[in-house]
LOVO-528523 format. One record per residue: z negated, x, y of N, C-alpha, C in turn; residue in one letter. Coordinates in steps of 0.05 Angstrom, whole numbers, plus 5000, padded with zeros to 4 digits. Layout:
<sites>
ZXYZXYZXYA/...
</sites>
This chain:
<sites>
088209589270089109679286091209909270M/094309949273096010049261095910299270N/095310539253095710759265098510989250T/100511049269102611099269102311469270E/103111559241102711829247105611979246V/105612109270107812299266108312519268K/110312689251110612899240110613099265P/110613329260111513519282114913609278Q/115813539262119613509256120013259277A/122013269285123913009295123812769279A/122812529294123912299276126612159277T/128212179252130512099261131311869252A/130011709240130011419228126911309228W/126311089232123910879231124510709225H/123210519194123210249191121210089184G/120109829192117709749186118009469167E/117509499143117609319123120609199113D/120909439107123909569096123909509061V/126409579055126609639022127509859021T/127310038995127710208992131110308985M/132110158988135110098997135710189025Q/134410109044135710069070133710369071E/131610489056131010779072133810989056V/134410919029136311099013138611069041L/140010819049142110889064141210939094D/139211009096139411139128138711429122A/137611539093138411769081140211879083L/141811709070145211879076146911789091S/146311649109147711659139146611959152E/143312019148143212339164143612499152I/144412479130145212789118149212679123R/149612579122153012499129153312669160G/151812549177151212629201150912969213K/149213059191148113309197151413439183F/152313419159154613619154156913479163A/157613379176160013319200159813469222R/157113489235156513669254157713969251E/155614059226156114309224158914429221E/160214249203163014319191164514309213A/164614129232166214149258168913979247G/170314009266173613909262175414109251D/174714339241176814519227175814519197D/173014419189172314599160172614329149E/171014309124170514109102167614179101H/166113889100163313869101161914059077A/160414279082159414429061157114269042R/157014339023154614218997153014229009P/150314119007147813999006146714208995R/144514389005142714568997139314438987S/139214448970136714318963135614498936C/132414638934131914758909130014588900V/128614388913126614258901126013988916M/125113818903124313588917121213528905T/119013538937116413548935115513328941L/114213118923112812918923109912948928V/108412888961106312868958104412508963A/102012508951101212188955098912348967V/098312179001095612299015093912049013A/091412029007089111839005088911679038P/089411879052088011839079090211889103N/088711949128091411949152090812319151E/089612399143088812719149089912909130G/090012789098092112899080094812889085D/096012619098098812509102099312779127E/098012819151098113069160099013349153R/096713409134097013649117099113619105L/099813399090102513429068105313469082A/104213349104107413319125108113679142Q/105413729141105414079160106414209134R/105214219109105714429094109014389084S/109314069073112914119079114014239090A/113314179126115414349135115414659142E/113014759133112815069129114315169098I/113814959085115715029055118715029064I/119314789074121514729086123114969110G/121715139116122715319141123515509122A/122415619091122915799080125615709053R/125215569048126515399020128015099033H/130115089022131814819034130314619002P/129314439023127114269005127413959013A/127013779002126613539004123913399005Q/121913349022119913209013119112919018A/117212859000117212549006114012579007V/113912419033109512389030109512049035V/107312049010106711678996104011749012I/103611529030101411389041100211149021R/097711189002097010948995094610839004E/094410629006093110369019093010489046A/095210519058095510639087094310269099A/093310329120092110069146094309919153P/096209739148098209679149098809389136V/098409219148097608959150100008729146K/101008609129103608499123105908529116G/106108839113108309009111108009079084H/110709039068111309219046110909519039H/113009589063113109869057114809829085L/113810219097113610199126114910489114D/117210579129118410869128119511069150A/117811289146119511479164120911739152W/122911749171124912049163124312229190I/124212459172123412659199124712909189S/127013049210128613279196128713479217T/128713759202127713969217131014159207E/132114289224134314429215133214749223V/133414919199133215179206135915359197Q/136815549215138415669217138815979210R/138416039186137716339178140216449181P/139616759191141816949211144017019183E/142617009159145617059148145816799123T/146316569129146016369110147616149133A/148815989127148815679141146515559143C/146415349155144615149165143914989143A/141114949145139814759127137314589138M/138414329126136114149141133914069122E/131314029135129213919109128713679115C/128613589096127813259105125813239094E/124112979112120912909106120612689103I/120512499084120312209082117512119072I/116711969091114311829098113911619090T/113111579059112211179058109711189066L/109110909073106610739072107110569055H/105710479036105710259015102510189012V/102709919006100109769001099509788972R/097009818972094809868943094910118935G/094710208919094710438904097210588902A/097410838906100110918900101310968877A/099610898855099911018834102210748819A/100810498829102110258826105310248830E/105110408853108410388853110010628851H/108710828845110311178840112411168833L/113011088809115411108791117710958806G/117810708823119410518831120310648853A/117910898868118910928903119711198891L/119411408874119811668875122711658862V/123511558841126011588825128811528844D/128511298856131711358876131811588893P/129411798897129311938920129712248899L/130112118884130012418866133612588867L/133012838869136113008877137213128844V/138812988838139013138812139913398808S/139213578789139213778783136914038788G/134813888805133514038823130713938810V/128614138804126014078803124413878826P/122613698811121713558821118713588815T/116113588840113513678835112213478847Y/109613328842107913168850104813328855L/104713298875103313388890100413138899W/099213238876097012988894094913008902W/094712998927091413038949089312898950L/087412948934085112728928084012698903G/084512528885083912478857085312338838T/087312388828089612248815087812048792P/089211808801088511668766089011688745P/087111888731088712018705088511858682F/086811568681087011388672089511168662R/090811168689091710998693094410978675K/096410808667098610828653100910888670H/100710758694102610798714102811118725E/101311288729101611538735102311688709L/101911688688103211768667106711748667L/106911428669110311358675111911548695E/109911568718110711728739111712038738A/109412058719109612418704111712488698L/112312278675115812278653117912368680R/118212378703120212498718119912688729V/117712728731116313048747116913328726C/116813468740116713728727113613878732D/112913768750109413898754107613718772G/106213798765103013658781101613888783L/101113768813098613978825097413858839V/094713948835091213818846090014078853V/088113988870085914128878082913988870D/082414088838080514028831077014048841S/078014188878075614298888075114078906A/076113778912076513588925076513288901R/076113318876076513138858073612918867F/073212798872071212538864070212528847D/066612538840066512588806068112758791E/067513028800069413308797069213388765P/066313348758066113318730067613168713H/068112848713069312688702072012688711H/073512798736076012788738077013128728S/075513178726076713518709077513538688F/075613328667076413268641078713158638R/079212968659081312698660084612958661G/084813088690085913318689087213498658F/085013568648084913768629085813608604A/085213338605087013138580089713138582R/090813248613094513218611095913398595L/094213668590095213838570096113718543L/095013468538095413348506098213158519K/097513048530098712788536102212828548V/102113038563103913108585106413178562A/108413158578111313158560111713448566H/113113548553113513948549114214018577H/115113748595116713968610115414018639R/112413818633111113778655108814008657L/109414178677107614418682105214258701G/102414448699100414338713099414548730L/098914508754097514678777095314558788G/093614748798090714728812090814928828D/090314848854089714948877087115138880L/084715058863082715158865083315428839Q/085115398823086715688798086815838827W/088615828842090115948862088316088879A/086015988886084316078904082216338882R/082016258865080916538839081316678839L/085016688852086916988840085817238842G/084317178873082717538880079917548862P/079217438852076417418829077817588808W/079517378796081217478767082817778776R/083417838794084618078806082118338803E/080018338814078718458822077018478794A/076218288774075118318744077418458729L/079718388727081618548713082918858724A/082218928752082919178751080619318734Q/078119288731076319398728077219548698F/078119458680079619478653081819538652F/083419628678086419708682086320048670T/084820258670084820528672084020548634P/085720668622085520648596083220718575H/081520898595078821018588077020758584D/077820508597075820308598076420098582R/079120108577079219898559077419838529R/075419998515074119928498072119728508P/071819738535069119518538070119208545F/072519178538073118978532071818768509L/071519028491070718868462067518948471R/067419008489063419108488061718858504G/063418738516062518538543059718438530I/057818428533055618268516053618008539S/053618068566052817848583054917858609E/055517538618056917488638054817318655V/054617338686053517198704055017098721G/055216868733056816668747055016538771V/054516618794053116508813055016338828D/054016038835056115858849053915708868Y/055415568893054315378916054115168901A/051115028907051014758898049914718865G/048214528868046514548843047614298824E/049314128837050313848818052714018791G/052413898771054713998749058113978757R/058313758785061313768795061614088813G/060014158817060114428830060914608812N/060514588780061414838766063714808755R/065814718773068614668765070115068761I/069815168791070615428793068915618772A/066415588777064915708752066415708720A/067315408716068115418685070315508687A/072515528712074915678707074615888706L/073416038719073816378714072516438692I/070316248682069516308651070916308630T/072716048636075616028615076916208607G/077816338633080216508643079016748625W/076116828624075417028607075916978578M/074116808574074816698542076916658524A/079416498544081616508532083316778529S/082516958548083717238551082817408526A/079817438521078617598504077517418472L/078917198466078517038447075616958442G/074216938467071216808457071816498446W/069416438428069816238420067016068426Q/066915928437065215738447062215638425L/060115688422058215498407056215378410K/055515438438052715268449052115278474R/052415088487051215158515049114848526A/047315028542044814908551044214878579A/044114618594043714568619040814518630A/040014668646036714648657036114568678G/034514538689034214508717035114628736T/035014518771036214758783040014888787G/041014728762043714898762043915058746G/041815098731041915388713043815198683V/045415338680046715388647047415558638V/046715538608047515868592048815718563V/050915908562052915908545053216158529A/053716078496053416288482056016268469H/057916518471060516508458059916718437Y/061816708416062016958394064617028392E/064717328387068017438386067117638362A/069017698349068617918327065617958317D/064117758314060317828308059417968319G/060117888350057917988363057017678385R/055817708394055417448421055517508447S/056117378458056117408486055117158507I/053717278522051817018536053016978563E/053416838571054916658597052516548618V/051416678636049516478653049816428685A/050116138676050916058712048015968725F/048416018755047316038765046715908797R/046315708800046415558832044315728852S/046415798881045015988897045715838922V/043715848946044515688964045916008991Q/047815859001049816089023051515939030R/049715869060050915659084053415699094E/054715929085057315989096058915949069H/058515859047059915759023060315459017L/062615279015062415049010061615018984A/060614808975060314678946061814728931A/060014888905063014958887063815268894G/063715378918064815648910063715818902E/065015988888063816258876062116438895L/060916568887059016748902058816998895S/058916988865058017248853058817278823A/060317488812061417468781060417698771V/058417748758057318028743057918058714R/057818238700058418258668057218558665M/056018578643055218828632055618808597G/055419048593055219128561055819408559G/056519518535056919798525059219828502S/059620068503062020078481061520428473S/061520458445061820768436059720908456Q/056720828459054420898472054320948501G/056020828520056120838547056320518549T/054120528572054320278577055820188609T/056319938616057219958644056419648651F/056019588675055619408687057819368714R/059019148719061319028737060618808756L/059518848781059018538797061018528823S/062018338824064218228839062218008867V/061818018885060517938910062017798934Q/061517558934063217428954061717488984H/062317589002060717609026057817639026D/057417929009054017938998052418039032P/049818039025049018039047048318459041E/049618559065050418829065048518969082R/047819169079045819349099047519459122S/047019419148048119449178048019769175R/050219849179051020159189049920119215A/048920459232048320449250050620539269T/051620429282054120529299052820779316P/055420949325054721189339054521079372E/053221269384052121189412054721049428P/056421299426059321199444060720919435A/060620839412061520579406059820369413Y/057120449417055520229417055520079448R/056120319468056220279494059720129499T/062020129479063720019490063819719473L/063119739455062819479429060319319424H/060619149420058818979414057919029384P/054919099373053919149349054318959335T/054318659338054618569309057018539287G/055318519267056918609237058018849233G/057019029238058319299238056519359212E/057519379185056119439163058519589142D/057819709121059019939105061419809102D/062319559090064319479085066419409107A/065419269128066719239155068419439159G/066019739164068319989175069920089152L/069220019128070720129108073620019116E/073919769125076319639120077519749150L/075819709172076919869190077620169190A/077320259177078320499170081020519161E/080520329142083820329126086120219150R/084520049172086119969193087420209211R/085320269224085820599234087520789224A/087520879199089021019182092320959188E/092320719181095320549182096720659203W/094320519238094820559262096520849263H/094820999258094821269269097721449247R/098821309226100621399221103721249226D/102521039244105220909260105421029283V/102621149296103421299325104721579321L/103821699300105521989290107621949285H/109121709273111821629264113221669293E/112121499315113821429336112721609359N/112121779357110422039371112222009398L/115222149393115922179413117321899425D/118121749414119221589431117621399449S/115421369436113021249460111721489480L/112021729477111721979501114321839520H/117121859504119021799523119121519548H/117521379518117321079543115321089562T/113621319559111521279577111821479605A/113321699600113521859621116021929636T/118421799614121021899622121822109611G/120322369605120722619601123122529575D/125122729568126022789536124722759520P/124522739493123222709464122923059472P/120023129459119123459452118723509484G/119323489498118023539534115423489540E/114423669542110923609560109223389537S/110423439511108923259490105923329496T/104223139497101723169496100423239470P/097523309467096723379439095623159427R/095523199399095422939382093122709393S/093322489394090822349403088822309384P/086822219395084322149378084621929377M/084421739347084121459348081621449328V/079621269346077321199342077021009312F/075721049293076420859275074720539287T/072420619298070720379308072120129321Y/074520339332075720139357078219929333E/078319939316079519739307077819559284R/075319579292073519329279074319069288R/074418889262075318609271072618419262R/072118189271070518079265071417909244P/073417859235073617759209073317919189D/072518089192071818249162069618149138S/069017919157066817849138067717729115A/069717609110071517549089071817639066R/070117829053070518079036069417959004V/071118108986069418118957068918448954L/066418408945065818728945064918778917L/066018938911065619068876064219298873T/062319278852060119478847060819548821V/061919808819061619878787059920118783I/059120038760057020288742058120308714E/058220608709059220688682057820888673V/055820818658053420998642052421158658G/051521418666050521568691051421638710D/054121528721055321668739055121448764A/054921548787054421518815056321208811A/054620968824055920728830059120738840P/061820608843062820588857063620368871L/063620298901064520008912067820018921R/068719818921070819748931071019518941H/072419508971071719198982074919108987V/075518938984077618758987077818539003Q/079418539029079318279048080918079038Q/078917839038080917629030083017489059L/084517409048087317209061085817029069D/085716779094085016569095086416399089P/084316209072085616049057087615819066E/090115769054092615639073093415399045D/093215159047093914979029097615089021E/098415169050101415109042102115349031A/100415579038102015899020101015838992A/098515728989096815708955099615528945L/099715318953101915068949105215278938L/105915368956108415588948107315788928L/106415898928105516078903105015938879D/104115638880104115588848106915478850L/108415398863111115228854112815438851L/112215758860115215928860114515958820S/111616008817112215978781112715738768T/114115628781114415348766112715168754G/109615258762107815088749107015108717T/108615168706109415278679107315548673H/104715588678103915728673101815858647D/102215878630100615938595098315988608E/097816218621095116338623093416148639V/094415958656092015758669092215508649F/094015458627093615278609091815288589N/091015628585089415618563086715628577R/086115728607083315758618083315548625S/084515308632084615018635082514928603L/084114948583082714808557080614978545A/080915218556076715338544075815198573A/075815158597073715018624073114818611A/076114668604074114318596073214358568A/073114448556070714438533068814628539E/068514788559065514838568064314628586L/066614558608065014268619064214118609V/065013988582064313798560061513788556D/059914098553057314228541055614188567K/056614148592054314168608053013918613F/
</sites>
């Protein structure tokens, strides 16, 4: 049975068993028609706007839809051309099936722009056709990014040839088949890729809040000496297999490459326990990886990162935990009668208080206009007294997704900080990576250090 996947954008053209030249002719006709309609009879056609070409390779129907939706979201913000290639599509007897979908964006301060999504169904593995499919569609003078959903065939020569015409390769190492071997293949691209090719990993983007929470501890000037006093690091992750340690290796590689740690040895034990030993400036740093059971975490997702050490006679301990088990705070009786009590804990109430303060500020800034709207009285007349804003009213059920940071320095009382995590969205993560051009030296160094560690697992 053939399944036709229709994107949300309007389908402007569709052809079965077509050649690439027919696709190009249809694309040129669509572009020309749009330019003529926008220019009208009295103006010349405006030059076409395009800032990049995004090529997405999808191994199945679900990933194809994800790539199309992501391309639409990106195209709504930036004029771009997207090519979605479905490998091993369930199409019998056809060489190439193609769809061209378009969506017109009309910004208030700029001329209209057209986002094009070209969907191609090919027979067999996409890597075998990638160069021939992509090259005729490239837009001169703009970067080309290849987003491979699933596991790229890192050892195939056809992939390396296709990458020669690309400016960046984006993958998600959390979705690799055989993650241990695939991650090593991805890291090897650092040596064989050409100088223009940048590498990006959506899993690295998901680690952004973790890296930010750890780095913020050392931001104050008086804590900088602790960077040279770290003696132990602990990383908890979900799942027991060595393929689940990729995120843990990436966050460790980031620390090791930034602080100049040299890996000496690593040993893996039963139950997902791994101990690695680093050296820096004549001192030893021990990094322990531990598998934990967390039902709400996906396999390979980080659960906690801890580090400790001392400098100039002062000890410190830092821990960052993802959705930790927290003691519940007892709500006030008035709140208990109005709202359900599920999920009320210290971290959630702290987030609620921050939202309440923001709402209170907005309310006070617009007090006169709100009063005038509600009563019809001129501003300033019969103004009621300042309203009372209850913190607990702002409690939301989504405050469970948090990073809880606990800081202990010397004999001082522990400090706690709660950071709410944004929902994970592939389009937002992808756009964040593409905005840097996928040429991130910090990521490259971290990837190399993580691959060195993974080799020892």
